[in-house]
N, C-alpha and C positions, 0 to 999 in steps of 0.2 A: 504495502502498500501506498510505503511512502522510501524514498531511497536520499542521504542525506547526497549532499551536492560538495564535490572533493576538488581539490585543487592539488598537485605536482611540479614541486620544484625539483627541476634538476640545471646540472651544468655540463654533462660528460654525454654518453650513445647512449642511455633510456632505460634501460635491457629490463630491470625492474618497472620503473615504470611501462613499460611492453609486458610484464607481466598483469601486471594490475589494469592496465585499459584489457588485457584477453580476459580475464579475470568478470572486468565488468562487464562484457559484452551480452554476460548473464544476466534476462532481464530480473530475476530473480537475486542478483547481488545486490546491496543493500545502501549500497552508495556510485552516485554517476558523479563522470568524472566531466565537469565543463570547462576548467581550461589549464595550461602548462604553461608554466612563466620559469626563463632563465636567465641565467647573470651572464651567459656566454652566447654572442652571438652566434657563433657557428657551431653553437651544440650538433651533434645531430638527432638527438632526444628530438627536438625544434620539430622536424620533418618529418616524423615519428608518427609522431603526436599527430600531425595532419592527415599523414596517408590514414589514421586512423579516425579522420573528419571531428578532432579534437582546438580547440582554439589554441593556439601559441603562440607565447610571448616573449621578446626579447626586452629584458629593460638593463638600463643601464645603472652602474656598481656607484658609488657615490656617498657621499653623509648621509642623503633623504631616499634611498633606496628603499627601505622598510615599510616608509611613510607609503610612498609612490606603490607599494606594493600592496600593503591592507588596503588601497584605493581599489586599485584594479581587483582584488579576490572582494569588497565589499559590492561593489558596482554587479558583479557575479553571484552573488548570494552564496559563496563556499561558507562551510560550517566544519570541514576536516582540511588539514592537509599534510599531503603526506611528501617529503624528504627523501628523493633517490638519485641519491649520486650528487645532492648539491651541495658542491665544496662553498660555503661562507657559512659562517655563524652568525644565527640571530639573536640580537642582543636587547631589541628596543619595542617597535612598535608592535612588531611582529608576534612577540613572548607577552604585549597586556593585551592586544586584539584577539588572539586566538589562541589565549591560556588555558592549556591542558589538551587544547585540540591539535596540536601538532607530533607527527609521530617523523621518525627517521626508522629505518635499520642500518647496520653496522656490522661488520663481516669480521665478527668474532665474538666469542663468550663473554661481555664486556661482565664485569667491570675490568679484564685482562685487553691488553693489547687498544687503549683510543686509539683518536686520530689517527693520523694519513699512513696510509701501507703495514696494518692490521693485518694483512698475510703474511706478508715480510719477514713479521714481526713475531709471526704464533714459527714459520719456518726456522726462523733462526734462533729462538728458543730448545728449538726442537722440542718441542708438545706434540703428543701423540694424537690430542683430539683437540681440536677449535669447531669452528661455527659457526653462528649469526645471532642477532639480539632485534628485537623491536621492541622502542622505546619513546619514552614520551620527549621528548625537546625543551627545556632546560636552560638556562644560560652560560650553562660548560660546553665542555667537547667530552659528546657523548653521556654524559651524569644523571638526562634524567631519568624517572623510573622505568623499570623493565615490565613487558608485555608478556614476549615472548622469546623464547629463545630455541635453536635448533642444535644438537650437534652432530657435526662432520667428524670420519676416522682420517685423519691426514697421513698416518705412520706412515702409509707405502706412497707420500707426493714427494718428488724428487728434487722439487725447485718449487718456489713463489708463484710461480704460472698455474701448477696441477692444484699449489695449495687455493687457490684465487677462486680457481672454472671448478675444481669441488664442493667448495662452502657455496661461489652464485649459485648453481643448480639448486639449492637448498632458500636461499635466499628467497628464490621465486615462485617458492611452496608457503613460504611461514607467511611474505607481508603481505599477502590478498587476502592470505586467513585470518591475521591479526587485525587488517583492516575491517575489515566485515565483522568482526566479530566486537569493534567499539566504534565503529557506528552502532550498532545493535546495543549500544550501552552495557555491555554484558565485563565493563571493568570494574575495580572500584578501589580508589586511592589512597593509602595513609598513610603519609609520610615517605619514604622509600620502597614501601612494601606495597605490592598490588597482585591482585585477586581478581579472580576468575568468578562472579557472582554464580546461586545455583539458583533456579529457574523452578523445580517441580514438577510433578507429574503430568503439569500442561505446558512447560516452556517451551516446547520446540515448538506448540501448535500456537502459542503464543508468535512466535517469532516470524513463523510466516505467514500470519494474518497479518501482521504489524509491515514488516519489514519485503516480505512478497508479492511482486509484480503482477496483480492480476488471480492469486490465489482463489480461489473458490472456498467457500468451505461448508458448502457440502451442507445439508439437515442437522439441523440442534436441534437439541430437545430447551436450552436455559441456554443465554448470554447471563457473564459472572464480572464484576468489576476486576480486573486482574490481581488487585492487592489481593482480594479477600479470600482471593485463592493462593499468594503468597507469591506469589511475583513479582520481583522488587522495580516496577515502574516506577517508582519516584521513588524511592526512599535511599537509602545507602546502602541498603544490601542484606535488612535483618528483613527475616521472614515475617508477615502482616497476616497471613494465611488466621483464614476465624475458622475453627472446626463448625462450628452448626451448620457453617455454610457448608463445608466438605464435606458430612455427614450428608444434607439437601439433595446435592448431584451428586453422590458418590453411583457408578452405575449407569450414568445418563451421561447424553454426548450435548458435553460443556465448550460452549463458547464463550472465552477468555476476552475480555475487550477491555481497550483499556485509552477513550478520546485524549488523554493531554502527551499519549504517544505518538498516534496518526496525528494529529496535529506537528507532530514533527520535536516537541519538546525532551528535549534531553533530559539525561538520567545520571545520578541525583542533582533534586533543583529547588531551591528554597521554594515553600508551601507559595499559593494561593490565594488571594483575600479577595471580597466581593467588593466593589463599591459602586455605590449609584440604587435603583429604585429596586427593590425585590416585590418580592410576593410573582402571582399570574402575569406568565407574559414580557416576564424584568429583562428575558436578554434582548427579545425585540425594544424591549422601552430605555433600552443605553446603557445596563451593565455592562459593567469593567471589570474583569479581571488582572489584577496586580499584586506581581509578586511582591514577597517580602524587603527583595535587593531592589524592588522599584520599576522591574520590567512589566509592560505593559504586553501580555500575550492573549488579548481580547480576540484578536483576530486568530492564531495560533488556535485558540481553545472551539470557538467555533466551527473551523474548521476540521478537526480533529471531532466534532462531537457530530457534523454532518459521515463522515466516515465510517463512527463508529455505527451511527444509526440507518447506513446501509450494507453494514456484516449482518447487523440483528434481523434486516428485510430477508436478505437474501436469504438467512441461512432457515428461513420458518420458524424463528424460536417463538415460540405464545409467553415463555417469563421470563423476565429481566429483575436477578438481584443488582442493588447496583449500590453504595460505600458511601456510606451518607455523610454529608457538612461537606462534600465534596465541590469544587466552584464545577466541574463537570460531572459527579453524577449527583449528587445530593438529594431528594428526594426530598424532603421535610422542611431540611433546616441549611442552612451554610453561614460560613466564616463573612463576616462584617467586621471593618473599625468599629463598629456599637458592638460587638462580640452576636452571640448565635444571632437569626433573624430567621426568619417563616421567607420559606423560598427553596429553588430548585437551584441545581447543573445546567449547561446549554444543553448534553447529552439530555438528561433530566425530561427538559423542555418537548424533544423532538418525539423522545422516547412518550410521553404524556398523551400524543393525538397519532397516534397509532395503536394496532388490536395486541397488547397484551397487556399482561400483566404485572408490575411493580412492587418490588419489595426490595425491604436492605436488609444488614447485616443484623440487624437490630429485632428482626423480625425472628432468629432462628436464635434456644438459646444456645450458649456457649460456656465452660468452665474459667475462657480468658479474661483477665481485669484491663489487661493492656490498655490502655489511649490508642485506639486506630485511626486518629487521627489526623 
């Protein structure tokens, strides 16, 4: 249903870029490359990108390079940035504007052999095993949190070129895979440690329905707000599963749904509070969804609510279980600057005009007492 907009930064021949572009030819890949940018005018990667039908741009270096690069990417709605042989450290405007959204691949098992000529370093040190690493980009040289690695046996390599060739083959496998998982909100970072979240028994279905293009939900019995099934669609990774809801849907064909993810929102994210009118028709009357960090997410929420309603309609469900108090799914009450008020989420407003039975987690007994807001 959604594909993140990807920019790829290159300086050379672009073999990793090519691997990403080939992966993205699959319509179910959760990223769509929209632009390739190089700091070198003659980089072969630029022509390769054009042959794939991707816009390719050369930006001259200089003290304003990052500011100009940010403007190029913002104009194209870029959400994720992949460095693929980009031989320039990012330190300023890019790290500020795309914080925790820039990935890089390095041909060693970091933190060993950072910087240039990592393959030669590994060969000269006589290591038996090297590999490649995908990491988030920070202001250091290959120092960001690690997202994934692949090991490569280089004990039979006779020179650094053979080492580089053996590692590159695995880079082409690792990078598109980690980028896809990153786009689907599957990583959580705390300090230097990054973990892949557990999505529960409905997780793979959720990912296919929310990130697969044109995925047919088929016939379902009941739709449920994804967080109530234990899918970490907003929170930092801890399970918010509601045991009463899980008991109720056991053995049934479940449609897990999150309007906020379908609207393109990232996970984790700050909670939203509803400003403006409440009550019947509140979203048509101009209600606004504002995050605690000040971002207006109204349009993304309304878009996601329409997409979620489309899933419900196509799946033929007659019962929908919603997360109460949510700005997307709340059925009776929502959070406002003045506290809880009578009202409903954007998704719930659409569902009220459909032939479905609406319920919330509060309709199902549970021994859990944690706050699910």
